[in-house]
PDB file of N, CA, C and O in Angstrom:
ATOM      1  N   MET A   1       7.319 -60.423  32.087  1.00  0.00           N
ATOM      2  CA  MET A   1       7.704 -59.400  31.114  1.00  0.00           C
ATOM      3  C   MET A   1       6.457 -58.646  30.673  1.00  0.00           C
ATOM      4  O   MET A   1       5.435 -59.247  30.340  1.00  0.00           O
ATOM      5  N   ALA A   2       6.558 -57.327  30.677  1.00  0.00           N
ATOM      6  CA  ALA A   2       5.453 -56.487  30.232  1.00  0.00           C
ATOM      7  C   ALA A   2       5.288 -56.599  28.718  1.00  0.00           C
ATOM      8  O   ALA A   2       6.256 -56.818  27.990  1.00  0.00           O
ATOM      9  N   LYS A   3       4.078 -56.449  28.267  1.00  0.00           N
ATOM     10  CA  LYS A   3       3.765 -56.648  26.845  1.00  0.00           C
ATOM     11  C   LYS A   3       4.602 -55.771  25.909  1.00  0.00           C
ATOM     12  O   LYS A   3       5.015 -56.237  24.847  1.00  0.00           O
ATOM     13  N   TYR A   4       4.861 -54.519  26.279  1.00  0.00           N
ATOM     14  CA  TYR A   4       5.518 -53.588  25.371  1.00  0.00           C
ATOM     15  C   TYR A   4       7.042 -53.489  25.584  1.00  0.00           C
ATOM     16  O   TYR A   4       7.691 -52.640  24.973  1.00  0.00           O
ATOM     17  N   GLU A   5       7.608 -54.339  26.433  1.00  0.00           N
ATOM     18  CA  GLU A   5       9.060 -54.350  26.624  1.00  0.00           C
ATOM     19  C   GLU A   5       9.818 -54.655  25.331  1.00  0.00           C
ATOM     20  O   GLU A   5      10.861 -54.044  25.099  1.00  0.00           O
ATOM     21  N   PRO A   6       9.343 -55.575  24.473  1.00  0.00           N
ATOM     22  CA  PRO A   6      10.078 -55.798  23.214  1.00  0.00           C
ATOM     23  C   PRO A   6      10.153 -54.537  22.346  1.00  0.00           C
ATOM     24  O   PRO A   6      11.163 -54.309  21.680  1.00  0.00           O
ATOM     25  N   LEU A   7       9.109 -53.730  22.346  1.00  0.00           N
ATOM     26  CA  LEU A   7       9.121 -52.472  21.596  1.00  0.00           C
ATOM     27  C   LEU A   7      10.148 -51.525  22.202  1.00  0.00           C
ATOM     28  O   LEU A   7      10.916 -50.892  21.477  1.00  0.00           O
ATOM     29  N   GLU A   8      10.165 -51.427  23.513  1.00  0.00           N
ATOM     30  CA  GLU A   8      11.141 -50.568  24.180  1.00  0.00           C
ATOM     31  C   GLU A   8      12.571 -51.013  23.851  1.00  0.00           C
ATOM     32  O   GLU A   8      13.419 -50.182  23.525  1.00  0.00           O
ATOM     33  N   ARG A   9      12.836 -52.304  23.935  1.00  0.00           N
ATOM     34  CA  ARG A   9      14.182 -52.817  23.624  1.00  0.00           C
ATOM     35  C   ARG A   9      14.571 -52.511  22.181  1.00  0.00           C
ATOM     36  O   ARG A   9      15.699 -52.102  21.908  1.00  0.00           O
ATOM     37  N   TYR A  10      13.630 -52.711  21.261  1.00  0.00           N
ATOM     38  CA  TYR A  10      13.886 -52.433  19.849  1.00  0.00           C
ATOM     39  C   TYR A  10      14.250 -50.961  19.650  1.00  0.00           C
ATOM     40  O   TYR A  10      15.240 -50.643  18.991  1.00  0.00           O
ATOM     41  N   LEU A  11      13.448 -50.071  20.221  1.00  0.00           N
ATOM     42  CA  LEU A  11      13.691 -48.644  20.053  1.00  0.00           C
ATOM     43  C   LEU A  11      15.015 -48.226  20.693  1.00  0.00           C
ATOM     44  O   LEU A  11      15.716 -47.373  20.148  1.00  0.00           O
ATOM     45  N   ARG A  12      15.360 -48.797  21.812  1.00  0.00           N
ATOM     46  CA  ARG A  12      16.631 -48.467  22.472  1.00  0.00           C
ATOM     47  C   ARG A  12      17.829 -48.822  21.596  1.00  0.00           C
ATOM     48  O   ARG A  12      18.864 -48.160  21.672  1.00  0.00           O
ATOM     49  N   ARG A  13      17.705 -49.842  20.777  1.00  0.00           N
ATOM     50  CA  ARG A  13      18.814 -50.275  19.916  1.00  0.00           C
ATOM     51  C   ARG A  13      18.970 -49.414  18.662  1.00  0.00           C
ATOM     52  O   ARG A  13      19.983 -49.507  17.970  1.00  0.00           O
ATOM     53  N   GLN A  14      17.990 -48.590  18.372  1.00  0.00           N
ATOM     54  CA  GLN A  14      18.022 -47.802  17.145  1.00  0.00           C
ATOM     55  C   GLN A  14      18.970 -46.609  17.277  1.00  0.00           C
ATOM     56  O   GLN A  14      19.029 -45.955  18.318  1.00  0.00           O
ATOM     57  N   LYS A  15      19.698 -46.347  16.211  1.00  0.00           N
ATOM     58  CA  LYS A  15      20.624 -45.204  16.178  1.00  0.00           C
ATOM     59  C   LYS A  15      19.982 -43.992  15.497  1.00  0.00           C
ATOM     60  O   LYS A  15      20.403 -42.857  15.719  1.00  0.00           O
ATOM     61  N   ALA A  16      18.976 -44.233  14.678  1.00  0.00           N
ATOM     62  CA  ALA A  16      18.334 -43.163  13.913  1.00  0.00           C
ATOM     63  C   ALA A  16      17.476 -42.274  14.810  1.00  0.00           C
ATOM     64  O   ALA A  16      16.963 -42.715  15.838  1.00  0.00           O
ATOM     65  N   ALA A  17      17.332 -41.027  14.406  1.00  0.00           N
ATOM     66  CA  ALA A  17      16.488 -40.084  15.136  1.00  0.00           C
ATOM     67  C   ALA A  17      15.013 -40.385  14.921  1.00  0.00           C
ATOM     68  O   ALA A  17      14.175 -39.995  15.735  1.00  0.00           O
ATOM     69  N   GLU A  18      14.683 -41.084  13.820  1.00  0.00           N
ATOM     70  CA  GLU A  18      13.304 -41.460  13.530  1.00  0.00           C
ATOM     71  C   GLU A  18      13.255 -42.923  13.113  1.00  0.00           C
ATOM     72  O   GLU A  18      14.114 -43.407  12.376  1.00  0.00           O
ATOM     73  N   VAL A  19      12.238 -43.610  13.598  1.00  0.00           N
ATOM     74  CA  VAL A  19      12.021 -45.015  13.257  1.00  0.00           C
ATOM     75  C   VAL A  19      10.557 -45.164  12.891  1.00  0.00           C
ATOM     76  O   VAL A  19       9.685 -44.760  13.660  1.00  0.00           O
ATOM     77  N   GLU A  20      10.270 -45.739  11.722  1.00  0.00           N
ATOM     78  CA  GLU A  20       8.885 -45.927  11.307  1.00  0.00           C
ATOM     79  C   GLU A  20       8.537 -47.408  11.346  1.00  0.00           C
ATOM     80  O   GLU A  20       9.263 -48.246  10.812  1.00  0.00           O
ATOM     81  N   LEU A  21       7.416 -47.714  11.986  1.00  0.00           N
ATOM     82  CA  LEU A  21       6.936 -49.091  12.104  1.00  0.00           C
ATOM     83  C   LEU A  21       5.461 -49.145  11.749  1.00  0.00           C
ATOM     84  O   LEU A  21       4.708 -48.213  12.032  1.00  0.00           O
ATOM     85  N   SER A  22       5.058 -50.232  11.134  1.00  0.00           N
ATOM     86  CA  SER A  22       3.630 -50.443  10.905  1.00  0.00           C
ATOM     87  C   SER A  22       3.030 -51.029  12.182  1.00  0.00           C
ATOM     88  O   SER A  22       3.745 -51.539  13.045  1.00  0.00           O
ATOM     89  N   PHE A  23       1.716 -50.947  12.282  1.00  0.00           N
ATOM     90  CA  PHE A  23       1.046 -51.582  13.411  1.00  0.00           C
ATOM     91  C   PHE A  23       1.387 -53.073  13.435  1.00  0.00           C
ATOM     92  O   PHE A  23       1.594 -53.645  14.505  1.00  0.00           O
ATOM     93  N   ARG A  24       1.444 -53.696  12.266  1.00  0.00           N
ATOM     94  CA  ARG A  24       1.784 -55.132  12.187  1.00  0.00           C
ATOM     95  C   ARG A  24       3.188 -55.405  12.712  1.00  0.00           C
ATOM     96  O   ARG A  24       3.415 -56.401  13.400  1.00  0.00           O
ATOM     97  N   ASP A  25       4.133 -54.518  12.386  1.00  0.00           N
ATOM     98  CA  ASP A  25       5.494 -54.676  12.911  1.00  0.00           C
ATOM     99  C   ASP A  25       5.468 -54.694  14.436  1.00  0.00           C
ATOM    100  O   ASP A  25       6.106 -55.536  15.068  1.00  0.00           O
ATOM    101  N   ILE A  26       4.733 -53.768  15.011  1.00  0.00           N
ATOM    102  CA  ILE A  26       4.642 -53.679  16.473  1.00  0.00           C
ATOM    103  C   ILE A  26       3.953 -54.919  17.028  1.00  0.00           C
ATOM    104  O   ILE A  26       4.380 -55.466  18.045  1.00  0.00           O
ATOM    105  N   GLU A  27       2.889 -55.364  16.367  1.00  0.00           N
ATOM    106  CA  GLU A  27       2.176 -56.561  16.827  1.00  0.00           C
ATOM    107  C   GLU A  27       3.089 -57.778  16.810  1.00  0.00           C
ATOM    108  O   GLU A  27       3.044 -58.599  17.727  1.00  0.00           O
ATOM    109  N   ARG A  28       3.916 -57.903  15.780  1.00  0.00           N
ATOM    110  CA  ARG A  28       4.864 -59.019  15.728  1.00  0.00           C
ATOM    111  C   ARG A  28       5.855 -58.931  16.884  1.00  0.00           C
ATOM    112  O   ARG A  28       6.182 -59.936  17.516  1.00  0.00           O
ATOM    113  N   MET A  29       6.323 -57.720  17.150  1.00  0.00           N
ATOM    114  CA  MET A  29       7.289 -57.509  18.231  1.00  0.00           C
ATOM    115  C   MET A  29       6.725 -57.905  19.586  1.00  0.00           C
ATOM    116  O   MET A  29       7.388 -58.572  20.380  1.00  0.00           O
ATOM    117  N   VAL A  30       5.486 -57.483  19.840  1.00  0.00           N
ATOM    118  CA  VAL A  30       4.902 -57.694  21.171  1.00  0.00           C
ATOM    119  C   VAL A  30       4.169 -59.030  21.284  1.00  0.00           C
ATOM    120  O   VAL A  30       3.724 -59.413  22.367  1.00  0.00           O
ATOM    121  N   GLY A  31       4.048 -59.725  20.170  1.00  0.00           N
ATOM    122  CA  GLY A  31       3.424 -61.042  20.210  1.00  0.00           C
ATOM    123  C   GLY A  31       1.929 -61.018  20.401  1.00  0.00           C
ATOM    124  O   GLY A  31       1.376 -61.924  21.025  1.00  0.00           O
ATOM    125  N   GLY A  32       1.261 -60.014  19.885  1.00  0.00           N
ATOM    126  CA  GLY A  32      -0.197 -59.935  19.997  1.00  0.00           C
ATOM    127  C   GLY A  32      -0.724 -58.716  19.279  1.00  0.00           C
ATOM    128  O   GLY A  32       0.034 -57.825  18.894  1.00  0.00           O
ATOM    129  N   LEU A  33      -2.027 -58.688  19.104  1.00  0.00           N
ATOM    130  CA  LEU A  33      -2.676 -57.576  18.417  1.00  0.00           C
ATOM    131  C   LEU A  33      -2.681 -56.323  19.287  1.00  0.00           C
ATOM    132  O   LEU A  33      -2.778 -56.397  20.512  1.00  0.00           O
ATOM    133  N   LEU A  34      -2.575 -55.184  18.633  1.00  0.00           N
ATOM    134  CA  LEU A  34      -2.765 -53.929  19.349  1.00  0.00           C
ATOM    135  C   LEU A  34      -4.248 -53.791  19.674  1.00  0.00           C
ATOM    136  O   LEU A  34      -5.090 -54.271  18.915  1.00  0.00           O
ATOM    137  N   PRO A  35      -4.577 -53.152  20.772  1.00  0.00           N
ATOM    138  CA  PRO A  35      -5.993 -52.998  21.120  1.00  0.00           C
ATOM    139  C   PRO A  35      -6.694 -52.031  20.169  1.00  0.00           C
ATOM    140  O   PRO A  35      -6.048 -51.247  19.473  1.00  0.00           O
ATOM    141  N   LYS A  36      -8.014 -52.099  20.150  1.00  0.00           N
ATOM    142  CA  LYS A  36      -8.798 -51.181  19.302  1.00  0.00           C
ATOM    143  C   LYS A  36      -8.508 -49.725  19.656  1.00  0.00           C
ATOM    144  O   LYS A  36      -8.618 -48.847  18.801  1.00  0.00           O
ATOM    145  N   ALA A  37      -8.141 -49.467  20.894  1.00  0.00           N
ATOM    146  CA  ALA A  37      -7.839 -48.106  21.326  1.00  0.00           C
ATOM    147  C   ALA A  37      -6.642 -47.511  20.589  1.00  0.00           C
ATOM    148  O   ALA A  37      -6.469 -46.293  20.586  1.00  0.00           O
ATOM    149  N   SER A  38      -5.820 -48.343  19.970  1.00  0.00           N
ATOM    150  CA  SER A  38      -4.654 -47.837  19.241  1.00  0.00           C
ATOM    151  C   SER A  38      -5.058 -47.054  17.993  1.00  0.00           C
ATOM    152  O   SER A  38      -4.217 -46.408  17.370  1.00  0.00           O
ATOM    153  N   ALA A  39      -6.331 -47.106  17.627  1.00  0.00           N
ATOM    154  CA  ALA A  39      -6.850 -46.326  16.508  1.00  0.00           C
ATOM    155  C   ALA A  39      -7.183 -44.892  16.933  1.00  0.00           C
ATOM    156  O   ALA A  39      -7.693 -44.108  16.132  1.00  0.00           O
ATOM    157  N   ASP A  40      -6.895 -44.555  18.186  1.00  0.00           N
ATOM    158  CA  ASP A  40      -7.148 -43.226  18.735  1.00  0.00           C
ATOM    159  C   ASP A  40      -5.810 -42.558  19.039  1.00  0.00           C
ATOM    160  O   ASP A  40      -4.918 -43.190  19.603  1.00  0.00           O
ATOM    161  N   LEU A  41      -5.664 -41.297  18.672  1.00  0.00           N
ATOM    162  CA  LEU A  41      -4.410 -40.572  18.917  1.00  0.00           C
ATOM    163  C   LEU A  41      -4.017 -40.554  20.392  1.00  0.00           C
ATOM    164  O   LEU A  41      -2.831 -40.574  20.719  1.00  0.00           O
ATOM    165  N   LYS A  42      -5.010 -40.515  21.284  1.00  0.00           N
ATOM    166  CA  LYS A  42      -4.718 -40.472  22.724  1.00  0.00           C
ATOM    167  C   LYS A  42      -3.922 -41.683  23.187  1.00  0.00           C
ATOM    168  O   LYS A  42      -3.135 -41.584  24.128  1.00  0.00           O
ATOM    169  N   TRP A  43      -4.119 -42.823  22.536  1.00  0.00           N
ATOM    170  CA  TRP A  43      -3.435 -44.051  22.927  1.00  0.00           C
ATOM    171  C   TRP A  43      -1.923 -43.904  22.752  1.00  0.00           C
ATOM    172  O   TRP A  43      -1.147 -44.540  23.465  1.00  0.00           O
ATOM    173  N   TRP A  44      -1.514 -43.074  21.813  1.00  0.00           N
ATOM    174  CA  TRP A  44      -0.099 -42.895  21.478  1.00  0.00           C
ATOM    175  C   TRP A  44       0.542 -41.709  22.189  1.00  0.00           C
ATOM    176  O   TRP A  44       1.768 -41.621  22.250  1.00  0.00           O
ATOM    177  N   ARG A  45      -0.262 -40.800  22.724  1.00  0.00           N
ATOM    178  CA  ARG A  45       0.249 -39.582  23.347  1.00  0.00           C
ATOM    179  C   ARG A  45       0.932 -39.919  24.668  1.00  0.00           C
ATOM    180  O   ARG A  45       0.399 -40.675  25.479  1.00  0.00           O
ATOM    181  N   VAL A  46       2.106 -39.356  24.870  1.00  0.00           N
ATOM    182  CA  VAL A  46       2.863 -39.632  26.090  1.00  0.00           C
ATOM    183  C   VAL A  46       2.314 -38.807  27.244  1.00  0.00           C
ATOM    184  O   VAL A  46       2.131 -37.594  27.141  1.00  0.00           O
ATOM    185  N   GLU A  47       2.058 -39.502  28.340  1.00  0.00           N
ATOM    186  CA  GLU A  47       1.665 -38.858  29.584  1.00  0.00           C
ATOM    187  C   GLU A  47       2.833 -39.005  30.547  1.00  0.00           C
ATOM    188  O   GLU A  47       3.527 -40.022  30.538  1.00  0.00           O
ATOM    189  N   ASP A  48       3.047 -38.011  31.363  1.00  0.00           N
ATOM    190  CA  ASP A  48       4.129 -38.086  32.337  1.00  0.00           C
ATOM    191  C   ASP A  48       3.684 -38.885  33.556  1.00  0.00           C
ATOM    192  O   ASP A  48       2.504 -38.943  33.902  1.00  0.00           O
ATOM    193  N   GLY A  49       4.667 -39.490  34.183  1.00  0.00           N
ATOM    194  CA  GLY A  49       4.425 -40.134  35.456  1.00  0.00           C
ATOM    195  C   GLY A  49       4.198 -41.622  35.390  1.00  0.00           C
ATOM    196  O   GLY A  49       4.067 -42.208  34.315  1.00  0.00           O
ATOM    197  N   PRO A  50       4.156 -42.218  36.560  1.00  0.00           N
ATOM    198  CA  PRO A  50       4.024 -43.671  36.660  1.00  0.00           C
ATOM    199  C   PRO A  50       2.633 -44.197  36.300  1.00  0.00           C
ATOM    200  O   PRO A  50       2.450 -45.406  36.159  1.00  0.00           O
ATOM    201  N   THR A  51       1.663 -43.312  36.152  1.00  0.00           N
ATOM    202  CA  THR A  51       0.316 -43.761  35.803  1.00  0.00           C
ATOM    203  C   THR A  51       0.092 -43.823  34.297  1.00  0.00           C
ATOM    204  O   THR A  51      -0.993 -44.184  33.842  1.00  0.00           O
ATOM    205  N   ALA A  52       1.122 -43.471  33.523  1.00  0.00           N
ATOM    206  CA  ALA A  52       0.996 -43.535  32.065  1.00  0.00           C
ATOM    207  C   ALA A  52       0.782 -44.986  31.642  1.00  0.00           C
ATOM    208  O   ALA A  52       1.322 -45.896  32.270  1.00  0.00           O
ATOM    209  N   PRO A  53       0.009 -45.210  30.597  1.00  0.00           N
ATOM    210  CA  PRO A  53      -0.225 -46.573  30.107  1.00  0.00           C
ATOM    211  C   PRO A  53       1.091 -47.243  29.678  1.00  0.00           C
ATOM    212  O   PRO A  53       2.048 -46.554  29.324  1.00  0.00           O
ATOM    213  N   PRO A  54       1.140 -48.563  29.710  1.00  0.00           N
ATOM    214  CA  PRO A  54       2.395 -49.287  29.448  1.00  0.00           C
ATOM    215  C   PRO A  54       2.991 -49.037  28.070  1.00  0.00           C
ATOM    216  O   PRO A  54       4.215 -48.982  27.944  1.00  0.00           O
ATOM    217  N   GLN A  55       2.178 -48.884  27.041  1.00  0.00           N
ATOM    218  CA  GLN A  55       2.741 -48.650  25.715  1.00  0.00           C
ATOM    219  C   GLN A  55       3.441 -47.297  25.668  1.00  0.00           C
ATOM    220  O   GLN A  55       4.481 -47.153  25.025  1.00  0.00           O
ATOM    221  N   GLN A  56       2.876 -46.314  26.345  1.00  0.00           N
ATOM    222  CA  GLN A  56       3.481 -44.980  26.367  1.00  0.00           C
ATOM    223  C   GLN A  56       4.769 -44.985  27.177  1.00  0.00           C
ATOM    224  O   GLN A  56       5.746 -44.342  26.792  1.00  0.00           O
ATOM    225  N   ARG A  57       4.781 -45.703  28.295  1.00  0.00           N
ATOM    226  CA  ARG A  57       6.008 -45.799  29.098  1.00  0.00           C
ATOM    227  C   ARG A  57       7.113 -46.472  28.301  1.00  0.00           C
ATOM    228  O   ARG A  57       8.280 -46.107  28.442  1.00  0.00           O
ATOM    229  N   ALA A  58       6.770 -47.451  27.463  1.00  0.00           N
ATOM    230  CA  ALA A  58       7.778 -48.189  26.695  1.00  0.00           C
ATOM    231  C   ALA A  58       8.514 -47.281  25.725  1.00  0.00           C
ATOM    232  O   ALA A  58       9.745 -47.255  25.734  1.00  0.00           O
ATOM    233  N   PHE A  59       7.802 -46.536  24.889  1.00  0.00           N
ATOM    234  CA  PHE A  59       8.539 -45.722  23.923  1.00  0.00           C
ATOM    235  C   PHE A  59       9.112 -44.466  24.550  1.00  0.00           C
ATOM    236  O   PHE A  59      10.129 -43.955  24.079  1.00  0.00           O
ATOM    237  N   ALA A  60       8.481 -43.952  25.608  1.00  0.00           N
ATOM    238  CA  ALA A  60       9.043 -42.792  26.304  1.00  0.00           C
ATOM    239  C   ALA A  60      10.345 -43.185  27.010  1.00  0.00           C
ATOM    240  O   ALA A  60      11.307 -42.417  27.003  1.00  0.00           O
ATOM    241  N   ALA A  61      10.381 -44.362  27.613  1.00  0.00           N
ATOM    242  CA  ALA A  61      11.588 -44.827  28.293  1.00  0.00           C
ATOM    243  C   ALA A  61      12.736 -45.024  27.312  1.00  0.00           C
ATOM    244  O   ALA A  61      13.901 -44.884  27.682  1.00  0.00           O
ATOM    245  N   ALA A  62      12.414 -45.347  26.068  1.00  0.00           N
ATOM    246  CA  ALA A  62      13.437 -45.512  25.039  1.00  0.00           C
ATOM    247  C   ALA A  62      13.862 -44.172  24.457  1.00  0.00           C
ATOM    248  O   ALA A  62      14.790 -44.118  23.651  1.00  0.00           O
ATOM    249  N   GLY A  63      13.193 -43.081  24.855  1.00  0.00           N
ATOM    250  CA  GLY A  63      13.563 -41.744  24.395  1.00  0.00           C
ATOM    251  C   GLY A  63      12.862 -41.302  23.125  1.00  0.00           C
ATOM    252  O   GLY A  63      13.364 -40.438  22.406  1.00  0.00           O
ATOM    253  N   TYR A  64      11.699 -41.890  22.839  1.00  0.00           N
ATOM    254  CA  TYR A  64      10.964 -41.555  21.611  1.00  0.00           C
ATOM    255  C   TYR A  64       9.570 -41.042  21.911  1.00  0.00           C
ATOM    256  O   TYR A  64       8.982 -41.344  22.949  1.00  0.00           O
ATOM    257  N   VAL A  65       9.055 -40.255  20.972  1.00  0.00           N
ATOM    258  CA  VAL A  65       7.666 -39.797  20.970  1.00  0.00           C
ATOM    259  C   VAL A  65       7.018 -40.410  19.734  1.00  0.00           C
ATOM    260  O   VAL A  65       7.632 -40.456  18.668  1.00  0.00           O
ATOM    261  N   ALA A  66       5.790 -40.876  19.873  1.00  0.00           N
ATOM    262  CA  ALA A  66       5.082 -41.500  18.754  1.00  0.00           C
ATOM    263  C   ALA A  66       4.325 -40.453  17.951  1.00  0.00           C
ATOM    264  O   ALA A  66       3.675 -39.569  18.509  1.00  0.00           O
ATOM    265  N   GLN A  67       4.423 -40.569  16.636  1.00  0.00           N
ATOM    266  CA  GLN A  67       3.645 -39.742  15.716  1.00  0.00           C
ATOM    267  C   GLN A  67       2.882 -40.698  14.799  1.00  0.00           C
ATOM    268  O   GLN A  67       3.355 -41.045  13.717  1.00  0.00           O
ATOM    269  N   PRO A  68       1.695 -41.119  15.243  1.00  0.00           N
ATOM    270  CA  PRO A  68       0.952 -42.116  14.470  1.00  0.00           C
ATOM    271  C   PRO A  68       0.287 -41.549  13.227  1.00  0.00           C
ATOM    272  O   PRO A  68      -0.149 -40.398  13.203  1.00  0.00           O
ATOM    273  N   GLU A  69       0.219 -42.369  12.210  1.00  0.00           N
ATOM    274  CA  GLU A  69      -0.575 -42.114  11.008  1.00  0.00           C
ATOM    275  C   GLU A  69      -1.649 -43.196  11.029  1.00  0.00           C
ATOM    276  O   GLU A  69      -1.471 -44.281  10.475  1.00  0.00           O
ATOM    277  N   LEU A  70      -2.757 -42.882  11.672  1.00  0.00           N
ATOM    278  CA  LEU A  70      -3.766 -43.895  11.978  1.00  0.00           C
ATOM    279  C   LEU A  70      -4.359 -44.553  10.740  1.00  0.00           C
ATOM    280  O   LEU A  70      -4.544 -45.770  10.724  1.00  0.00           O
ATOM    281  N   ARG A  71      -4.656 -43.786   9.714  1.00  0.00           N
ATOM    282  CA  ARG A  71      -5.249 -44.381   8.503  1.00  0.00           C
ATOM    283  C   ARG A  71      -4.301 -45.344   7.818  1.00  0.00           C
ATOM    284  O   ARG A  71      -4.729 -46.359   7.268  1.00  0.00           O
ATOM    285  N   ALA A  72      -3.017 -45.032   7.851  1.00  0.00           N
ATOM    286  CA  ALA A  72      -2.014 -45.889   7.221  1.00  0.00           C
ATOM    287  C   ALA A  72      -1.566 -47.010   8.158  1.00  0.00           C
ATOM    288  O   ALA A  72      -0.815 -47.898   7.755  1.00  0.00           O
ATOM    289  N   GLU A  73      -2.026 -46.967   9.402  1.00  0.00           N
ATOM    290  CA  GLU A  73      -1.630 -47.928  10.433  1.00  0.00           C
ATOM    291  C   GLU A  73      -0.110 -48.006  10.542  1.00  0.00           C
ATOM    292  O   GLU A  73       0.489 -49.081  10.514  1.00  0.00           O
ATOM    293  N   ARG A  74       0.486 -46.822  10.669  1.00  0.00           N
ATOM    294  CA  ARG A  74       1.932 -46.702  10.816  1.00  0.00           C
ATOM    295  C   ARG A  74       2.219 -45.704  11.934  1.00  0.00           C
ATOM    296  O   ARG A  74       1.409 -44.827  12.237  1.00  0.00           O
ATOM    297  N   VAL A  75       3.387 -45.863  12.533  1.00  0.00           N
ATOM    298  CA  VAL A  75       3.809 -44.934  13.573  1.00  0.00           C
ATOM    299  C   VAL A  75       5.251 -44.546  13.318  1.00  0.00           C
ATOM    300  O   VAL A  75       6.112 -45.396  13.092  1.00  0.00           O
ATOM    301  N   ARG A  76       5.495 -43.258  13.358  1.00  0.00           N
ATOM    302  CA  ARG A  76       6.871 -42.775  13.293  1.00  0.00           C
ATOM    303  C   ARG A  76       7.256 -42.434  14.730  1.00  0.00           C
ATOM    304  O   ARG A  76       6.598 -41.628  15.387  1.00  0.00           O
ATOM    305  N   PHE A  77       8.323 -43.053  15.202  1.00  0.00           N
ATOM    306  CA  PHE A  77       8.851 -42.756  16.525  1.00  0.00           C
ATOM    307  C   PHE A  77      10.002 -41.788  16.331  1.00  0.00           C
ATOM    308  O   PHE A  77      10.960 -42.085  15.617  1.00  0.00           O
ATOM    309  N   VAL A  78       9.905 -40.624  16.969  1.00  0.00           N
ATOM    310  CA  VAL A  78      10.907 -39.573  16.831  1.00  0.00           C
ATOM    311  C   VAL A  78      11.634 -39.429  18.164  1.00  0.00           C
ATOM    312  O   VAL A  78      11.019 -39.282  19.221  1.00  0.00           O
ATOM    313  N   ARG A  79      12.967 -39.477  18.078  1.00  0.00           N
ATOM    314  CA  ARG A  79      13.765 -39.371  19.300  1.00  0.00           C
ATOM    315  C   ARG A  79      13.498 -38.020  19.948  1.00  0.00           C
ATOM    316  O   ARG A  79      13.567 -36.975  19.301  1.00  0.00           O
ATOM    317  N   SER A  80      13.193 -38.065  21.232  1.00  0.00           N
ATOM    318  CA  SER A  80      12.862 -36.841  21.952  1.00  0.00           C
ATOM    319  C   SER A  80      13.850 -36.557  23.066  1.00  0.00           C
ATOM    320  O   SER A  80      13.986 -35.414  23.503  1.00  0.00           O
ATOM    321  N   ALA A  81      14.538 -37.584  23.529  1.00  0.00           N
ATOM    322  CA  ALA A  81      15.415 -37.419  24.685  1.00  0.00           C
ATOM    323  C   ALA A  81      16.369 -38.600  24.771  1.00  0.00           C
ATOM    324  O   ALA A  81      16.270 -39.570  24.019  1.00  0.00           O
ATOM    325  N   ILE A  82      17.276 -38.485  25.695  1.00  0.00           N
ATOM    326  CA  ILE A  82      18.164 -39.610  25.978  1.00  0.00           C
ATOM    327  C   ILE A  82      17.325 -40.670  26.684  1.00  0.00           C
ATOM    328  O   ILE A  82      16.572 -40.340  27.601  1.00  0.00           O
ATOM    329  N   PRO A  83      17.436 -41.939  26.280  1.00  0.00           N
ATOM    330  CA  PRO A  83      16.655 -42.987  26.921  1.00  0.00           C
ATOM    331  C   PRO A  83      16.894 -43.031  28.425  1.00  0.00           C
ATOM    332  O   PRO A  83      18.004 -42.791  28.900  1.00  0.00           O
ATOM    333  N   LYS A  84      15.842 -43.338  29.156  1.00  0.00           N
ATOM    334  CA  LYS A  84      15.932 -43.461  30.606  1.00  0.00           C
ATOM    335  C   LYS A  84      16.428 -44.870  30.946  1.00  0.00           C
ATOM    336  O   LYS A  84      16.091 -45.823  30.243  1.00  0.00           O
ATOM    337  N   PRO A  85      17.216 -45.017  32.005  1.00  0.00           N
ATOM    338  CA  PRO A  85      17.652 -46.351  32.401  1.00  0.00           C
ATOM    339  C   PRO A  85      16.441 -47.222  32.722  1.00  0.00           C
ATOM    340  O   PRO A  85      15.476 -46.761  33.331  1.00  0.00           O
ATOM    341  N   SER A  86      16.501 -48.454  32.317  1.00  0.00           N
ATOM    342  CA  SER A  86      15.406 -49.379  32.578  1.00  0.00           C
ATOM    343  C   SER A  86      15.980 -50.669  33.115  1.00  0.00           C
ATOM    344  O   SER A  86      16.782 -51.310  32.436  1.00  0.00           O
ATOM    345  N   PRO A  87      15.596 -51.070  34.310  1.00  0.00           N
ATOM    346  CA  PRO A  87      16.136 -52.305  34.870  1.00  0.00           C
ATOM    347  C   PRO A  87      15.688 -53.537  34.088  1.00  0.00           C
ATOM    348  O   PRO A  87      16.310 -54.594  34.197  1.00  0.00           O
ATOM    349  N   ALA A  88      14.614 -53.415  33.298  1.00  0.00           N
ATOM    350  CA  ALA A  88      14.095 -54.560  32.556  1.00  0.00           C
ATOM    351  C   ALA A  88      14.868 -54.819  31.277  1.00  0.00           C
ATOM    352  O   ALA A  88      14.723 -55.882  30.674  1.00  0.00           O
ATOM    353  N   VAL A  89      15.693 -53.860  30.850  1.00  0.00           N
ATOM    354  CA  VAL A  89      16.422 -53.999  29.583  1.00  0.00           C
ATOM    355  C   VAL A  89      17.874 -54.303  29.894  1.00  0.00           C
ATOM    356  O   VAL A  89      18.533 -53.545  30.606  1.00  0.00           O
ATOM    357  N   SER A  90      18.372 -55.404  29.366  1.00  0.00           N
ATOM    358  CA  SER A  90      19.758 -55.778  29.612  1.00  0.00           C
ATOM    359  C   SER A  90      20.693 -54.911  28.793  1.00  0.00           C
ATOM    360  O   SER A  90      20.300 -54.361  27.764  1.00  0.00           O
ATOM    361  N   ALA A  91      21.929 -54.788  29.250  1.00  0.00           N
ATOM    362  CA  ALA A  91      22.901 -53.937  28.592  1.00  0.00           C
ATOM    363  C   ALA A  91      23.590 -54.597  27.415  1.00  0.00           C
ATOM    364  O   ALA A  91      24.346 -53.929  26.710  1.00  0.00           O
ATOM    365  N   ASP A  92      23.364 -55.874  27.172  1.00  0.00           N
ATOM    366  CA  ASP A  92      24.088 -56.536  26.092  1.00  0.00           C
ATOM    367  C   ASP A  92      23.481 -56.343  24.788  1.00  0.00           C
ATOM    368  O   ASP A  92      23.991 -56.849  23.788  1.00  0.00           O
TER     369      ASP A  92
END
């Protein structure tokens, strides 16, 4: 299981257009600390394609874009699209 799959599953279950999580919330979900790079806006920016970093693929696959508030250590995930099918996420 990829590290950020729990975040993707969580976001896929959300009905709201916006979901706000603290860095700690995300760390609890993924079972580990976020890397120091998460303090940089680039870490949260979605890149297209299969070469995108795993954290970006996770929330993009769930149909969200991240809007981090780095000083507050919070991220608002805003629905951007219909979630993409993911073979790693069960339908139940």
